[in-house]
C-alpha positions in Angstrom: 124.2 111.0 104.9 122.4 107.7 103.9 120.1 107.8 100.9 117.4 106.3 103.1 117.4 109.2 105.5 114.2 111.2 105.4 114.5 114.9 105.1 113.2 116.5 108.3 111.6 119.3 106.4 109.4 116.6 104.7 108.1 115.2 108.0 104.9 116.6 109.4 103.0 116.4 112.6 99.2 116.2 112.1 97.0 118.2 112.0 98.8 120.6 109.8 98.8 124.3 110.7 95.7 126.1 109.2 93.8 129.3 109.7 91.2 129.4 112.5 88.1 129.8 110.2 89.2 126.8 108.2 89.7 124.8 111.4 86.2 125.8 112.7 84.6 124.8 109.4 86.4 121.5 109.4 85.4 120.8 113.0 81.7 121.5 112.2 81.8 119.1 109.2 83.4 116.4 111.4 80.6 116.8 114.0 77.7 117.0 111.5 79.0 114.0 109.5 80.2 111.9 112.5 80.4 108.3 111.5 77.6 107.4 113.9 75.3 109.7 112.1 75.9 108.2 108.6 73.6 105.2 108.9 70.9 107.6 110.1 71.4 109.9 107.1 71.3 107.0 104.6 68.3 105.5 106.2 66.5 108.7 106.3 67.2 109.1 102.5 65.9 105.6 101.8 62.8 106.1 104.0 61.7 109.6 103.1 63.4 110.6 99.8 63.9 107.5 97.7 60.9 107.0 95.5 60.5 103.3 95.8 62.4 101.9 98.8 59.6 102.5 101.4 56.7 103.4 99.2 54.3 100.9 100.8 55.0 102.2 104.3 52.7 104.7 106.0 54.2 107.9 107.5 54.0 106.6 111.1 55.7 103.3 110.0 58.5 105.3 108.4 59.0 107.4 111.6 59.1 104.2 113.7 61.7 102.6 111.3 63.9 105.7 111.4 63.7 105.9 115.2 64.8 102.2 115.5 67.8 103.0 113.2 68.7 106.0 115.4 68.6 103.9 118.5 70.6 100.9 117.2 73.2 102.6 115.1 73.7 106.0 116.8 72.3 106.2 120.4 73.5 102.9 121.7 77.1 103.2 120.3 77.3 106.8 121.5 76.0 105.8 125.0 78.6 103.0 125.1 81.4 105.5 124.5 79.9 107.9 127.1 79.9 105.1 129.7 83.5 104.2 128.8 84.6 107.8 129.3 82.7 108.2 132.6 84.1 104.8 133.9 87.6 106.1 133.1 88.2 103.4 130.4 88.8 106.3 127.9 90.4 109.7 128.5 87.7 111.5 126.4 84.8 110.7 124.1 87.0 111.5 121.1 88.8 108.1 121.4 92.2 109.5 120.3 94.2 106.3 120.8 94.0 102.8 119.3 93.5 101.2 122.7 90.5 103.4 123.6 88.8 102.4 120.3 88.8 98.6 120.9 85.6 98.4 123.1 83.7 100.9 121.0 84.5 99.0 117.9 83.4 95.7 119.4 80.2 97.3 120.6 79.5 98.9 117.3 80.0 95.6 115.5 77.4 94.1 117.7 74.9 97.0 117.1 75.5 97.1 113.4 75.0 93.3 113.1 71.8 93.7 115.1 70.7 96.4 112.6 71.5 94.1 109.7 69.8 91.1 111.2 66.6 93.0 112.0 66.6 94.6 108.6 67.1 91.2 106.9 64.2 89.6 108.8 61.7 92.4 109.1 59.1 92.1 106.3 59.0 94.9 103.8 62.6 96.1 104.4 64.2 96.8 101.0 67.4 94.9 100.0 69.2 98.2 99.7 69.0 98.9 103.4 69.9 95.4 104.3 73.0 95.6 102.1 74.0 98.9 103.6 73.8 97.6 107.1 75.8 94.5 106.2 78.4 96.8 104.6 78.9 99.0 107.7 79.1 95.8 109.8 81.8 94.5 107.6 83.6 97.8 107.4 83.6 98.2 111.2 84.8 94.6 111.6 87.7 95.4 109.2 88.5 98.6 111.1 88.8 96.6 114.4 91.4 94.4 112.8 93.4 97.2 111.3 93.2 99.0 114.7 95.9 96.5 115.9 98.3 98.2 113.4 97.1 101.8 113.0 94.3 104.2 113.9 92.1 104.1 110.8 89.9 107.2 110.2 86.3 106.3 111.2 85.0 109.5 109.5 86.6 108.3 106.2 85.0 104.9 106.8 81.6 106.4 107.2 81.4 108.8 104.4 83.2 106.4 102.0 80.6 103.8 102.7 77.7 106.2 102.2 79.2 107.4 98.8 79.9 103.9 97.6 76.4 102.8 98.6 74.8 105.6 96.6 76.9 104.7 93.5 76.0 101.0 93.9 72.3 101.7 94.2 72.4 103.7 90.9 74.4 101.0 89.1 72.4 98.1 90.3 68.9 99.5 90.0 69.4 101.9 87.1 67.5 104.5 89.1 68.3 108.3 88.5 70.8 108.8 91.2 72.9 111.6 89.8 72.1 114.2 92.4 72.3 111.9 95.5 75.7 110.5 94.2 77.1 114.0 93.6 76.1 115.1 97.0 77.5 112.0 98.7 80.8 112.4 96.9 81.0 116.1 97.7 80.4 115.3 101.4 82.9 112.5 101.4 85.6 114.7 99.9 84.9 117.5 102.3 84.8 115.4 105.4 88.0 113.5 104.5 89.8 116.9 103.8 88.4 118.1 107.2 90.1 115.2 109.0 93.4 116.2 107.5 92.8 119.7 109.0 91.6 119.0 112.5 92.6 115.4 113.3 96.0 113.7 114.0 95.3 111.1 111.2 98.1 110.4 108.7 97.0 110.4 105.1 97.2 106.7 104.7 94.8 106.2 107.7 92.2 108.2 105.9 92.9 106.5 102.6 92.6 103.1 104.2 89.2 104.1 105.7 88.0 105.0 102.2 89.1 101.8 100.6 87.9 99.4 103.4 84.4 101.0 103.5 84.1 100.9 99.7 85.1 97.2 99.5 82.7 96.3 102.3 79.8 98.0 100.6 80.6 96.3 97.2 80.8 92.9 98.8 77.5 93.5 100.8 75.8 94.6 97.6 77.0 91.5 95.7 75.8 89.2 98.5 72.4 90.8 99.3 71.0 92.6 96.2 69.6 90.2 93.6 
């Protein structure tokens, strides 16, 4: 037998066999922290929790800003996927193949650039939010390119971008970010682990999602935050 032959016992089909409770928990995590929800969660944190980002905004203004984020980064991309499914361009809303992901990636890139452009030009928007939207635009663009070669994990892309953003905010501003960073890192680890349990992603597809999102947020922070 050739030395390069892979031992069949070391080859795995994904997802790996797991207990039903573990699969249910992993599926719930995957739904709650779906990549389309991540921009909404980060925006909600900046708008309502962060002590300085939107301090000069009234409560109605904060609500309107969050609603606009929900529409641009979550509703419109989700509606696009729904239309693709109903028009038979995709077998399901889960986009299990690389081919099915092409149009949703392109649509998301447009929506995320829209969010970045609006954030950049709307008076009073903190640089932190602008940098985050630029980061997710760049990460999604990179994911579209890698989709030609393999099916990168969009969940890993989302949670890694969020965790990296929290770390960068703490490093750049010097603000006390220990608890938000710890929560974001815990969520990122849990969601990426969940994808190993309930998705057909290979490990390197999850790892590449983590790396690309982190690099995109670092570059965006460098470009936007003074």
